[in-house]
N, C-alpha and C positions, 0 to 999 in steps of 0.2 A: 600528451595534451590533445584533446580532441573535442569536436563538436558533432553531436548526433542529431539529427533533424528527422522526426518520426511523427506519425499521426497522432501521438500522445503529447506532443509538444516539442520543445527544443531543450537540449540538455548538453551541458559541456564543462570544461575546466575553465577557470578564471585566468585572464591574461593571454599574452601572446597575439597573434595576427587575427584580424577579422575574417570570419569565414571558416577558420580552422579551430577556434576556441570560442568560449562564450565571452565575447568582448562587449563593452558598452554599445558599440555599433550594432552588434548582433542582437542584444537585448531590445534596442530601440526599433529596429527593423521588424523583429517578430512581434513585439507588442503592437506596432502599427498595422501589421498585417491581420492581427487578430482583431484590432479595431475596425479595419476595413471590412473584414469578413462579417462582424456583427452589423455593420452599417448596411451592407448588401442584403443580409438576411432580414433587416428590419425597415427596409425602404427609407433609409437614411433619417429615421426618426431620431430624437434626442434619446441618448443611451445612458445607462448607468451600469458600472462594473464594480464588483467586490473584489479587493486585493488583500492577501495576507501572505505572510512569510515565515519560515521557520528561523531558527536563531543563528544560522551558519554565518561566518565572518563576513562574506560578500553580500549578505541579505540586504542590508540597508542601502548599499550602493546600487544593486539591481533593482530594489523596489523603488528608489527615487527615479531612476531612468525609465522604469515601466510606467510608473504613475504620471509622470509629467509628459511622457509621449501621449498617453491617452488623453490628458488634459488638453494637450496641443491639438488633438483631433476634434475637441469639442464634446468629449465624453466626460460625464461625471463619474468620480471615483469615490467609493467608501473604502477607506483605508482602515483595516483592522490591526495593522501593525503586527506584533509577534502573535502568531496564531498557529493553527494546525490544519492539515489538509480537510479532515471532516468538519472542522468549524467553519471553514470557508464555504463548504458544500452546503451546509445548513444555512449560512447567512444569505446566500444568493436568493433562494426563493423568499426568505423571510423580508428581505429588502426590496422584493419585487424588482430585482436586477436582471439585466439582459444577459449577464455571464459573469465569470469569475476567473481570477488567476491566482494560483498558489505558487509562491516563489520558493522552491525546495527541489533538492536533488534526492530526496527521499533517503534511501539507505546508502547513497554514494558518499565517499570521504569528503573532507572539508574543502578540498579544492574545486569541487563541483558545485554547480547550481543549475536551475532549470526554471522554465515557465510551464506549469502544467494548466491546461485550458479547460474551462467549464462551459456548459450551456445555461440556458435560463432556468432549468430545474436543479441546477447545482451538480449535474453529473457531467462526466467526461465526454468530450466529443467523440463522434463516431468516425470511422476511417475515411469517409468521403469528405466530411467537414475538415478533418486534419489535412487531407491532401490539397484542399482548396486553399487552406491558410499557407501551406508550403509554397503553392503556386504564386499566391499574392506577394508573399515575401521575396521569392526569386525575382519577380518582375518589379518589385518596389511599386506595386499598384495600390498606392494610398495617397490621400490628400489630407492636409492639415486646415484646421479652422482659422477663420480671420479673428482679429483681436476681441471684437466684441461677442464672439461665440465660443470663446475658450470654456472648457469644462470646469466644473466646481469640485473641489476636494473637501470631503467631510471625513474626519477621524472619529472612529468608533471602536473604543477598546473594551466594550462590555460583552462581546460574543463569546469569550471562554466561559463566563459565568452563564450566559444564555445556553450554551451547549450543555453545561453540567445540569442545568435545570431540565433541559429536554430529556436527558438520560434519566434523571430522577422521576420523571413523569411517565416513563414508559410503562405499559399495563403489566409487564411481568416483573417489574422491579419494585421490591419493597424495602425501604431503607431501614425499617424497624427490624425486619427478619435479619438483614445483614448485620446491623449494629448488635443485636443480641448474640450474634456468633462470637463477638469479641476477636476479631481477626487482627493479626499483626503482619504487615506486609512491607517487605523492602521494595522500593522503586529506583530503577535506574533510568534516569531521564536523558542520558547521553548528553548532558549539557545544551539541551535544546528546549523546544516548546513544551515537550512533555514533562520536564522538570517542574513546570509551573502547574499545568492543568491536571496531572495524574494525581500528585498528592492532595490537591484541592478536592478533586472528585472523592477520592478515598476518605478523606476527613469528613466530608458531607454525608457519607454512608456509615459513619461511625467506627471507621477502621484506624487502627494505630499504624502510623506510617514511619518508616525509617528511610530517609532520604539518601541516595547515592548518585552523585553527578547530576543534580538538579539545579545547577546555576547556568542559566541560559546565555552562556558567553560564546557558543559556537565553537569552542576549542574541544572537539570530541575527545574524551579520554581513551577511547578504544575505537577500533573500526565500528562504524555505527549500524552495520547489518546484524541484527539480533541472532546471530548464530553461536553455538556452543563454544567454539574456539575463541570468541571475542569477549566471553562473559564470566571469566574466572573470578573477577572481583565481587560480583553480586552473589555467585554461588557460594563463595566463601562466607559473605556477609549474612546470607540467610540462615546458614548454620550457627555462625557466631552469635547472631541475635535471637536464635530460637524462634525465627518467623514461621508463620503458617505457610507462607510462600513468598516468592518474589516475582516482579514483573518488569519487563524491559519493553520500551517501545523505540521506534526509529525516530530520526529528527523530526518528522512531520506528523507523527503519531497516528498512522494508519495501520501500522503492523504491531502485533503483540505477541510476546513470548513469555511463558511462565516458567519458573524454577521451583521444583518440589521442596518441601521442607528439609530433605536430606541434602540439598545443594545440587541435585541432578536436574538435567533439563526435563521439563514435562514434554518439550518437542513442540515447535512452532506449528508443525502439521496438526497437532491435536488441540491446539487453541480452538479451531473451527469445530472440531469433533465434539469437544466438551460443550461449547456454547450451544451448538445444534442439539445436542442430547438434552439440555435443559429446555430449550424452546419447543422441541418436538414432544416432550413429555407433558407440556401444557397445551400445545396447539399443533396437533399432528398435521403434517403437510409435507411438501416436497423440497428438496435441497439441490444446490448446484455448487460445484467447484470446478476448478480447471484441470485440464489434462495432466498437469504436473503434480497434482495433489493426492494425498493418501487414499487407498481403498477404504480405509476405516470409516470415512463419512458415508460411503454407500452402505456399509454393513450397519451402522447406526440408524441410518435413515429407514432402511428396510425392517429393522427391528421394531421401529415405531409405526410401521405400516405405510410409510411414504415412498415416493419414487425419487431416485437420484439420477440426475444427468450431469455430463461433462461439458465444459466449454473451452474454447481456445483460451490460452493464457492472455491476461490482460483485463483489467477491471471492467472496461466497456463491454467486452465479450461476456463476462460472467453476468453483468447486469442485464444484458439483453436476454440471455438464456433464462435467467431468473424471472423476468417479465413474462416470457412466452410459455414457461412451465409453471407460472403462479407459485414460485417457491417462497417459502415463508422465512427462510435464511439461506445464506450462501456465503461464498467468499473464495479465498484462495489459501493454499497451503503454506504461505509465508506469514501466516499470523493475521491475515486480513479477514475481518468479520463484516458482512454486509447484511444488515437486519432492516427490511423495508419499512417496518413500523416506524423507525426513526428516519432513515433516508437510504437512498441507493448509493452508498459509498462506504468503502472500508473505514471502520472506526473503532480505535483502541479503547475509547471511553465506553462505548456500548458493550464491546466484548468483555472488558473487565467488570461491569456491572452484572452481566449475564453469568459470568463464571463465578462471582461472589454469591450470587443466588443459588446456583448449582451446589456450591460447597456448603452454604449455610443450611440448605435443605437436607442434603445427603449426609452431612457430618463425615467424620473420619479425616484422613490425611490426604493431601494431593497425590502423593505417591500411590496410595491405594486406589484413588480415582483413576489414575493412569493404568494401573495394573488390570482395571476392570474392562478396558477397552481392547478390541481386536489388536493384536501385537504385530505391527509391521515396522520395518526399519528402512530409512531411506539414505541414500548417498547423494549429495548435491555437489557436483564438480563443474568445472568450466574450462574451456579451452580457449586460451587467448588467441584472437585472430591477428594475423599479420597480413599486409598488403599481398594481394595475388592469391590468396586462399579462396576457392570457389565454393562457397557454403552450400549453394543450391545443388551442385554436383555431388557433394559429399552426401547430403541427405537423400538424394535420388539413389545413390549407389547402396546405401544403407537400407532404404525401403525395399529395393529389389533384392538385396541379399537375404532379407528376412520375410520375403512375400508369402512364405507358407504359414507365418504366424498371423495373429490378429494385428494388422497394421493400420493405423489412423494418420492421415496426412492433412487434416484441417489446420494444423498448426505445427509445422516442422513435421517430425516423424515420431509417433508413439508406437512401440512394439510391445504387445501384451503377450507374455508367455503364461503358462498355467499357473505359476505361482509367484510371478514377478513381472516387472515391466521396466521399460527404459523409454525415456522421452528426451528427444534431441531437438533443440531449437535455438535460432539465433536470437540473442536478446534485443529488445528494443531500446535498452537504456544503457548497454555497455557493449564494446567491441568484443564480444565472446560468444562461443557456442555453449549453451547450457546442457549438462548432461545429468539428468536426473533418473535415478533408479529406486526401486522399492522391492524388498524381498522378505522372507520370513525371519531373517537374521541380518545383523550388521555385516557380518563377514560375507555373506551371500550378496548383499546389496553392494558393497565395495568391490567385490570381485567382478560382478557383472559390469560395474562402471569402468573398472580398469580394462576388461576385456574389450568393451565397446570403444573406449578412447584409444586403445592400441590399434584397433581396426580403422578408426578414423585417421590415425596418424599414418598408417600405411597408405590410405587412399590419397592423402593430401601431399605426400612427397613427390 
């Protein structure tokens, strides 16, 4: 059981003692700190905040606590109810709101929940803003409104449909082209919000849908992180149904993974590669991903005549780099697609539509598309942290050990070898060190990961 306070919000497990888990007291305190932050930013003007949640079991409870805390501060709330992270991001500017909160622990298991905080553009707060909110929460530096100045609550359950319409209206999306292709797609909605919105989007695009785990009960049927080891059911069902491909989203629908027609993983790293390939073929330009993402995006970008740059891990960092390099598409290797024509946030709906356009125009099988891309293999491991482990020291020792290689320390330690790389960083969302490697074969990637983890183990003893 744990509570993680970071610049990206507050995340923790439900139950237990205040300050050590995500209890009602912690939810109220951090919602109030966010409200106080927005008041300071806006000279105490009357504020409006958009709130939505994924379908996890604790969602309604946490949502009620957060909503009524903000109302108690004199802030109006637009409640989207069951929603997705990208839907809330789109709703904030459309509502001319001052901020937004998504109640989701993203890919974490069902015992987790979180408050993810947005600015008035519907984008995640930067590091300085996040630190200020943590300071306000720690000091309990917030005031509540008097009875005649309480906020007003407005329910609006139309935004999933508005989001779908926004995707359909993107300049590179043509529903007739997709419908004519006659696709059959299996959808795993992990019994959360994606189980509602993804089948609806696909049907609007003329796609035949086979639903798997699309009942938004919050009882996740498997670990909700869309990795190969969690997805046997959909891999089997794609083959059984003779579907063109399968798609999986995480509980808040900002990550997207595909399964090829043969039941094999397309690879969540290649979600962005494929979407970028389509976008760059129509509108050449630059791309951005994070340091933990595949080299294949760089290769595809350069093939189309664009420039690729890498950012520190974290959506806010990728977005900042995209803006500074004027990138036309970017994202993260975890299946997160950021397409600025829509909005600056990871969006599985946008990614799905772009992928469908690519397949409709290219023809052939998804496995053939994957085979056409540069072949890299990744290993994604993690080291569980225990009290007393000095992560900074470990990273410092590893950087020094490999100082003759190409070492980048803007976010943990990334070591680039001639034909492979390893990225070591402390997670912002879990008590772990992430160990990502990439190499020309799976065996090489796994072997590199094992070697590095063994070296870290010897350092931490």
